[in-house]
C-alpha atoms as a printed R data frame, in Angstrom:
    type eleno elety resid chain resno        x       y        z
1   ATOM     1    CA   MET     A     1 -157.731 -28.172  -92.414
2   ATOM     2    CA   SER     A     2 -154.847 -28.291  -94.829
3   ATOM     3    CA   ASP     A     3 -152.728 -31.397  -95.390
4   ATOM     4    CA   ILE     A     4 -149.811 -29.967  -93.412
5   ATOM     5    CA   GLU     A     5 -152.098 -29.193  -90.496
6   ATOM     6    CA   ILE     A     6 -153.491 -32.755  -90.546
7   ATOM     7    CA   GLU     A     7 -149.982 -34.235  -90.740
8   ATOM     8    CA   SER     A     8 -148.626 -32.045  -87.925
9   ATOM     9    CA   ALA     A     9 -151.591 -32.840  -85.666
10  ATOM    10    CA   LYS     A    10 -151.214 -36.602  -86.308
11  ATOM    11    CA   CYS     A    11 -147.460 -36.448  -85.577
12  ATOM    12    CA   PHE     A    12 -147.846 -34.475  -82.332
13  ATOM    13    CA   THR     A    13 -150.689 -36.746  -81.128
14  ATOM    14    CA   SER     A    14 -148.628 -39.876  -81.847
15  ATOM    15    CA   ILE     A    15 -145.599 -38.479  -79.947
16  ATOM    16    CA   ILE     A    16 -147.788 -37.645  -76.937
17  ATOM    17    CA   ASP     A    17 -149.306 -41.154  -76.953
18  ATOM    18    CA   GLU     A    18 -145.936 -42.892  -77.259
19  ATOM    19    CA   LEU     A    19 -144.420 -40.758  -74.479
20  ATOM    20    CA   GLN     A    20 -147.377 -41.540  -72.224
21  ATOM    21    CA   LYS     A    21 -146.886 -45.300  -72.820
22  ATOM    22    CA   LEU     A    22 -143.201 -44.870  -71.980
23  ATOM    23    CA   PHE     A    23 -143.991 -42.937  -68.800
24  ATOM    24    CA   ASN     A    24 -146.360 -45.731  -67.721
25  ATOM    25    CA   ARG     A    25 -143.640 -48.357  -68.023
26  ATOM    26    CA   GLU     A    26 -140.583 -46.704  -66.533
27  ATOM    27    CA   MET     A    27 -138.831 -43.607  -65.316
28  ATOM    28    CA   VAL     A    28 -137.769 -41.336  -68.135
29  ATOM    29    CA   PRO     A    29 -135.470 -38.314  -68.434
30  ATOM    30    CA   GLU     A    30 -136.996 -34.931  -67.561
31  ATOM    31    CA   ALA     A    31 -136.507 -33.652  -71.097
32  ATOM    32    CA   LEU     A    32 -139.117 -36.109  -72.364
33  ATOM    33    CA   VAL     A    33 -141.637 -34.889  -69.749
34  ATOM    34    CA   VAL     A    34 -141.000 -31.236  -70.699
35  ATOM    35    CA   LEU     A    35 -141.412 -31.975  -74.398
36  ATOM    36    CA   LYS     A    36 -144.709 -33.796  -73.732
37  ATOM    37    CA   ASN     A    37 -145.993 -30.803  -71.741
38  ATOM    38    CA   LEU     A    38 -145.032 -28.432  -74.560
39  ATOM    39    CA   LEU     A    39 -146.902 -30.561  -77.076
40  ATOM    40    CA   GLU     A    40 -149.988 -30.779  -74.874
41  ATOM    41    CA   SER     A    41 -149.975 -27.014  -74.187
42  ATOM    42    CA   LYS     A    42 -150.078 -26.328  -77.923
43  ATOM    43    CA   SER     A    43 -146.868 -24.324  -77.637
44  ATOM    44    CA   ILE     A    44 -145.625 -26.274  -80.653
45  ATOM    45    CA   ASP     A    45 -147.851 -25.438  -83.611
46  ATOM    46    CA   THR     A    46 -148.099 -26.198  -87.302
47  ATOM    47    CA   ASN     A    47 -145.702 -23.404  -88.265
48  ATOM    48    CA   MET     A    48 -142.979 -25.035  -86.179
49  ATOM    49    CA   PHE     A    49 -143.737 -28.409  -87.777
50  ATOM    50    CA   VAL     A    50 -143.348 -26.831  -91.199
51  ATOM    51    CA   ILE     A    51 -139.834 -25.693  -90.225
52  ATOM    52    CA   HIS     A    52 -138.700 -28.634  -88.054
53  ATOM    53    CA   GLY     A    53 -141.163 -31.371  -89.037
54  ATOM    54    CA   GLU     A    54 -138.359 -33.807  -89.937
55  ATOM    55    CA   LEU     A    55 -136.968 -33.655  -86.391
56  ATOM    56    CA   PHE     A    56 -140.371 -34.444  -84.889
57  ATOM    57    CA   LEU     A    57 -140.862 -37.382  -87.254
58  ATOM    58    CA   GLN     A    58 -137.393 -38.727  -86.397
59  ATOM    59    CA   PHE     A    59 -138.234 -38.399  -82.675
60  ATOM    60    CA   LEU     A    60 -141.479 -40.358  -83.274
61  ATOM    61    CA   ASP     A    61 -139.526 -43.090  -85.101
62  ATOM    62    CA   LEU     A    62 -137.133 -43.404  -82.146
63  ATOM    63    CA   LEU     A    63 -140.087 -43.771  -79.741
64  ATOM    64    CA   GLU     A    64 -141.595 -46.491  -81.894
65  ATOM    65    CA   ASP     A    65 -138.198 -48.268  -82.180
66  ATOM    66    CA   TYR     A    66 -137.726 -48.178  -78.382
67  ATOM    67    CA   GLU     A    67 -141.210 -49.608  -77.845
68  ATOM    68    CA   LYS     A    68 -140.320 -52.504  -80.150
69  ATOM    69    CA   THR     A    69 -136.732 -53.156  -79.019
70  ATOM    70    CA   GLU     A    70 -136.523 -51.522  -75.547
71  ATOM    71    CA   ASP     A    71 -132.910 -50.757  -76.341
72  ATOM    72    CA   ARG     A    72 -131.652 -48.411  -73.566
73  ATOM    73    CA   LYS     A    73 -129.327 -46.657  -75.998
74  ATOM    74    CA   ILE     A    74 -132.413 -45.252  -77.710
75  ATOM    75    CA   ILE     A    75 -133.381 -43.487  -74.445
76  ATOM    76    CA   GLY     A    76 -130.176 -41.484  -74.703
77  ATOM    77    CA   PHE     A    77 -130.991 -40.523  -78.295
78  ATOM    78    CA   LEU     A    78 -134.561 -39.639  -77.255
79  ATOM    79    CA   GLU     A    79 -133.257 -37.406  -74.440
80  ATOM    80    CA   SER     A    80 -130.789 -35.679  -76.753
81  ATOM    81    CA   ARG     A    81 -133.384 -35.193  -79.490
82  ATOM    82    CA   ALA     A    82 -136.002 -34.006  -76.921
83  ATOM    83    CA   THR     A    83 -133.481 -31.468  -75.575
84  ATOM    84    CA   ASP     A    84 -132.919 -30.145  -79.104
85  ATOM    85    CA   LEU     A    85 -136.663 -29.901  -79.743
86  ATOM    86    CA   ILE     A    86 -137.191 -28.124  -76.400
87  ATOM    87    CA   LYS     A    87 -134.456 -25.619  -77.271
88  ATOM    88    CA   ILE     A    88 -135.899 -25.058  -80.713
89  ATOM    89    CA   THR     A    89 -139.392 -24.695  -79.229
90  ATOM    90    CA   ASN     A    90 -138.249 -22.188  -76.607
91  ATOM    91    CA   GLU     A    91 -136.480 -20.135  -79.263
92  ATOM    92    CA   TYR     A    92 -139.572 -20.333  -81.415
93  ATOM    93    CA   ILE     A    93 -141.779 -19.282  -78.501
94  ATOM    94    CA   SER     A    94 -139.391 -16.406  -77.679
95  ATOM    95    CA   ARG     A    95 -139.424 -15.238  -81.281
96  ATOM    96    CA   ASN     A    96 -143.201 -15.535  -81.363
97  ATOM    97    CA   LYS     A    97 -143.466 -13.596  -78.108
98  ATOM    98    CA   ALA     A    98 -141.161 -10.906  -79.480
99  ATOM    99    CA   LEU     A    99 -143.186 -10.818  -82.660
100 ATOM   100    CA   PHE     A   100 -146.378 -10.756  -80.623
101 ATOM   101    CA   ASP     A   101 -145.071  -7.916  -78.456
102 ATOM   102    CA   TRP     A   102 -143.864  -6.093  -81.536
103 ATOM   103    CA   GLY     A   103 -147.221  -6.702  -83.179
104 ATOM   104    CA   ALA     A   104 -148.979  -5.496  -80.034
105 ATOM   105    CA   LYS     A   105 -146.884  -2.330  -80.051
106 ATOM   106    CA   ILE     A   106 -147.586  -1.830  -83.729
107 ATOM   107    CA   ASP     A   107 -151.278  -2.382  -83.042
108 ATOM   108    CA   GLU     A   108 -151.126   0.097  -80.177
109 ATOM   109    CA   GLN     A   109 -149.300   2.622  -82.362
110 ATOM   110    CA   TYR     A   110 -151.799   1.979  -85.144
111 ATOM   111    CA   LYS     A   111 -154.677   2.619  -82.755
112 ATOM   112    CA   LYS     A   112 -152.981   5.829  -81.603
113 ATOM   113    CA   LEU     A   113 -152.423   6.860  -85.212
114 ATOM   114    CA   GLU     A   114 -156.005   5.962  -86.040
115 ATOM   115    CA   LYS     A   115 -157.209   8.029  -83.086
116 ATOM   116    CA   GLY     A   116 -154.865  10.833  -84.140
117 ATOM   117    CA   CYS     A   117 -156.257  10.718  -87.682
118 ATOM   118    CA   LEU     A   118 -159.779  10.779  -86.278
119 ATOM   119    CA   ASP     A   119 -158.866  13.776  -84.111
120 ATOM   120    CA   ILE     A   120 -157.319  15.487  -87.133
121 ATOM   121    CA   LYS     A   121 -160.469  14.810  -89.155
122 ATOM   122    CA   ASN     A   122 -162.571  16.245  -86.323
123 ATOM   123    CA   GLN     A   123 -160.283  19.273  -86.148
124 ATOM   124    CA   GLN     A   124 -160.486  19.657  -89.923
125 ATOM   125    CA   TYR     A   125 -164.263  19.510  -89.649
126 ATOM   126    CA   GLU     A   126 -164.257  22.125  -86.881
127 ATOM   127    CA   ILE     A   127 -161.830  24.290  -88.875
128 ATOM   128    CA   SER     A   128 -164.044  23.867  -91.927
129 ATOM   129    CA   LYS     A   129 -167.065  24.974  -89.906
130 ATOM   130    CA   LEU     A   130 -165.105  27.908  -88.466
131 ATOM   131    CA   ASN     A   131 -163.817  28.795  -91.927
132 ATOM   132    CA   GLU     A   132 -167.384  28.698  -93.238
133 ATOM   133    CA   ILE     A   133 -168.469  31.013  -90.413
134 ATOM   134    CA   VAL     A   134 -165.561  33.368  -91.182
135 ATOM   135    CA   ILE     A   135 -166.396  33.363  -94.908
136 ATOM   136    CA   ASN     A   136 -170.061  34.060  -94.161
137 ATOM   137    CA   SER     A   137 -169.064  36.850  -91.758
138 ATOM   138    CA   GLN     A   138 -166.705  38.284  -94.367
139 ATOM   139    CA   ASN     A   139 -169.411  38.156  -97.022
140 ATOM   140    CA   GLU     A   140 -171.840  39.826  -94.613
141 ATOM   141    CA   ALA     A   141 -169.229  42.480  -93.787
142 ATOM   142    CA   ASN     A   142 -168.620  43.077  -97.504
143 ATOM   143    CA   ARG     A   143 -172.371  43.338  -98.041
144 ATOM   144    CA   ILE     A   144 -172.692  45.865  -95.207
145 ATOM   145    CA   ILE     A   145 -169.715  47.850  -96.541
146 ATOM   146    CA   GLU     A   146 -171.211  47.867 -100.033
147 ATOM   147    CA   GLU     A   147 -174.568  48.894  -98.615
148 ATOM   148    CA   LEU     A   148 -172.892  51.701  -96.644
149 ATOM   149    CA   LYS     A   149 -171.081  52.820  -99.802
150 ATOM   150    CA   ASN     A   150 -174.373  52.937 -101.696
151 ATOM   151    CA   LYS     A   151 -176.062  54.799  -98.854
152 ATOM   152    CA   ASN     A   152 -173.106  57.176  -98.596
153 ATOM   153    CA   PHE     A   153 -173.242  57.814 -102.351
154 ATOM   154    CA   ALA     A   154 -176.977  58.446 -102.175
155 ATOM   155    CA   TYR     A   155 -176.474  60.665  -99.116
156 ATOM   156    CA   ASN     A   156 -173.753  62.636 -100.884
157 ATOM   157    CA   GLN     A   157 -176.041  63.070 -103.879
158 ATOM   158    CA   LEU     A   158 -178.786  64.250 -101.566
159 ATOM   159    CA   ILE     A   159 -176.396  66.650  -99.848
160 ATOM   160    CA   ASP     A   160 -175.157  67.910 -103.222
161 ATOM   161    CA   GLU     A   161 -178.713  68.401 -104.434
162 ATOM   162    CA   HIS     A   162 -179.644  70.159 -101.198
163 ATOM   163    CA   SER     A   163 -176.468  72.262 -101.315
164 ATOM   164    CA   ASN     A   164 -177.092  73.168 -104.934
165 ATOM   165    CA   SER     A   165 -180.656  74.065 -104.066
166 ATOM   166    CA   GLN     A   166 -179.469  76.229 -101.153
167 ATOM   167    CA   ILE     A   167 -176.779  77.852 -103.300
168 ATOM   168    CA   GLY     A   168 -179.322  78.527 -106.034
169 ATOM   169    CA   GLN     A   169 -181.717  80.015 -103.491
170 ATOM   170    CA   LEU     A   170 -178.856  82.089 -102.077
171 ATOM   171    CA   TYR     A   171 -178.067  83.433 -105.533
172 ATOM   172    CA   ILE     A   172 -181.743  84.235 -106.015
173 ATOM   173    CA   ASP     A   173 -181.868  86.015 -102.637
174 ATOM   174    CA   ILE     A   174 -178.671  87.948 -103.416
175 ATOM   175    CA   TYR     A   175 -180.049  88.909 -106.806
176 ATOM   176    CA   SER     A   176 -183.309  90.054 -105.233
177 ATOM   177    CA   ASP     A   177 -181.419  92.045 -102.596
178 ATOM   178    CA   GLU     A   178 -179.229  93.605 -105.282
179 ATOM   179    CA   ILE     A   179 -182.327  94.594 -107.233
180 ATOM   180    CA   LYS     A   180 -183.873  96.120 -104.109
181 ATOM   181    CA   ILE     A   181 -180.648  97.962 -103.278
182 ATOM   182    CA   ALA     A   182 -180.307  99.099 -106.909
183 ATOM   183    CA   ASP     A   183 -183.908 100.348 -106.902
184 ATOM   184    CA   LYS     A   184 -183.336 102.153 -103.614
185 ATOM   185    CA   TYR     A   185 -180.114 103.857 -104.719
186 ATOM   186    CA   ARG     A   186 -181.582 104.572 -108.117
187 ATOM   187    CA   ASN     A   187 -184.390 106.518 -106.466
188 ATOM   188    CA   TRP     A   188 -181.867 108.375 -104.346
189 ATOM   189    CA   ALA     A   189 -179.733 109.061 -107.416
190 ATOM   190    CA   LEU     A   190 -182.757 110.347 -109.341
191 ATOM   191    CA   GLY     A   191 -183.646 112.638 -106.447
192 ATOM   192    CA   ILE     A   192 -180.114 113.982 -106.230
193 ATOM   193    CA   PHE     A   193 -179.933 114.412 -109.992
194 ATOM   194    CA   ALA     A   194 -183.297 116.260 -109.886
195 ATOM   195    CA   ILE     A   195 -182.024 118.635 -107.198
196 ATOM   196    CA   ILE     A   196 -178.763 119.239 -109.051
197 ATOM   197    CA   GLY     A   197 -180.681 119.740 -112.287
198 ATOM   198    CA   THR     A   198 -183.025 122.242 -110.639
199 ATOM   199    CA   ILE     A   199 -180.068 124.138 -109.243
200 ATOM   200    CA   LEU     A   200 -178.393 124.210 -112.650
201 ATOM   201    CA   ILE     A   201 -181.597 125.373 -114.342
202 ATOM   202    CA   LEU     A   202 -182.029 128.163 -111.772
203 ATOM   203    CA   GLY     A   203 -178.429 129.250 -112.279
204 ATOM   204    CA   PHE     A   204 -178.881 129.254 -116.037
205 ATOM   205    CA   LEU     A   205 -182.087 131.331 -115.792
206 ATOM   206    CA   ASN     A   206 -180.434 133.787 -113.429
207 ATOM   207    CA   ILE     A   207 -177.495 134.306 -115.730
208 ATOM   208    CA   SER     A   208 -179.761 134.618 -118.755
209 ATOM   209    CA   ILE     A   209 -181.932 137.282 -117.101
210 ATOM   210    CA   GLN     A   210 -178.907 139.339 -116.052
211 ATOM   211    CA   ASN     A   211 -177.460 139.193 -119.549
212 ATOM   212    CA   TRP     A   212 -180.828 140.290 -120.990
213 ATOM   213    CA   ASN     A   213 -180.985 143.385 -118.754
214 ATOM   214    CA   HIS     A   214 -177.473 144.325 -119.703
215 ATOM   215    CA   LEU     A   215 -178.239 144.103 -123.373
216 ATOM   216    CA   ARG     A   216 -181.442 146.098 -123.042
217 ATOM   217    CA   ASP     A   217 -180.279 149.117 -121.050
218 ATOM   218    CA   SER     A   218 -176.582 148.526 -120.600
219 ATOM   219    CA   THR     A   219 -177.082 147.989 -116.911
220 ATOM   220    CA   TYR     A   220 -175.940 145.059 -114.916
221 ATOM   221    CA   ILE     A   221 -177.830 144.079 -111.907
222 ATOM   222    CA   HIS     A   222 -176.369 141.474 -109.679
223 ATOM   223    CA   ILE     A   223 -179.061 139.040 -108.732
224 ATOM   224    CA   PRO     A   224 -178.103 136.442 -106.127
225 ATOM   225    CA   LEU     A   225 -178.888 132.920 -107.041
226 ATOM   226    CA   GLY     A   226 -182.181 131.769 -105.566
227 ATOM   227    CA   TRP     A   227 -185.950 131.747 -105.966
228 ATOM   228    CA   GLU     A   228 -186.369 135.283 -104.618
229 ATOM   229    CA   SER     A   229 -183.800 136.730 -107.005
230 ATOM   230    CA   LEU     A   230 -185.414 134.941 -109.897
231 ATOM   231    CA   ILE     A   231 -188.849 136.382 -109.030
232 ATOM   232    CA   LYS     A   232 -187.486 139.893 -108.617
233 ATOM   233    CA   THR     A   233 -185.625 139.705 -111.881
234 ATOM   234    CA   TRP     A   234 -188.766 138.532 -113.643
235 ATOM   235    CA   ARG     A   235 -190.765 141.400 -112.269
236 ATOM   236    CA   ILE     A   236 -188.190 143.996 -113.374
237 ATOM   237    CA   GLN     A   237 -188.237 142.537 -116.825
238 ATOM   238    CA   THR     A   238 -191.940 142.808 -117.134
């Protein structure tokens, strides 16, 4: 205990003892009984003694003077001083109660704030977990998209290669068909040219034979164009 606590406890104990001696001897004013009850109930503490210690010491001196002199005038001073101390004590108790209530409200608000902070931390943790899930999902989605892009690129390359292969094969088939068609029409053309050539040769021979007869005997024999005419003309010549 500190010195002030020891001094205040000694003062309060002495006042209680002196009041009890007074009560045992005679009837006393009610204010003295109330003050004794306040002191015994510990409603008056060291903090109040620090503020109003001089008043309590003066009250104790009056009690000790009355015990020595039994001067009735001192009872009036004791009653007046006890009334002042009771008033001061009640005001002190009221202020302490207000401070206590205010402190209790602050404590309640602090607990609410503490709980609110804890809830916010829990929400932050849940949001962090959700954010982590979202980030992982986004990364997975990006991975799938990138994988699809790669597969699509490879598929397009495969399609292009297949298309190029088909186009190349188509060109080869067209070229082969053109060659076949060219061979076919070439054979037809050669046949037609052979027929036309034969006809031209026959016509040339026919004309030549007629001109030969005319030069030999000044006769002109009309020979129709054909195999039979050519044979007849040949026989006449020979």
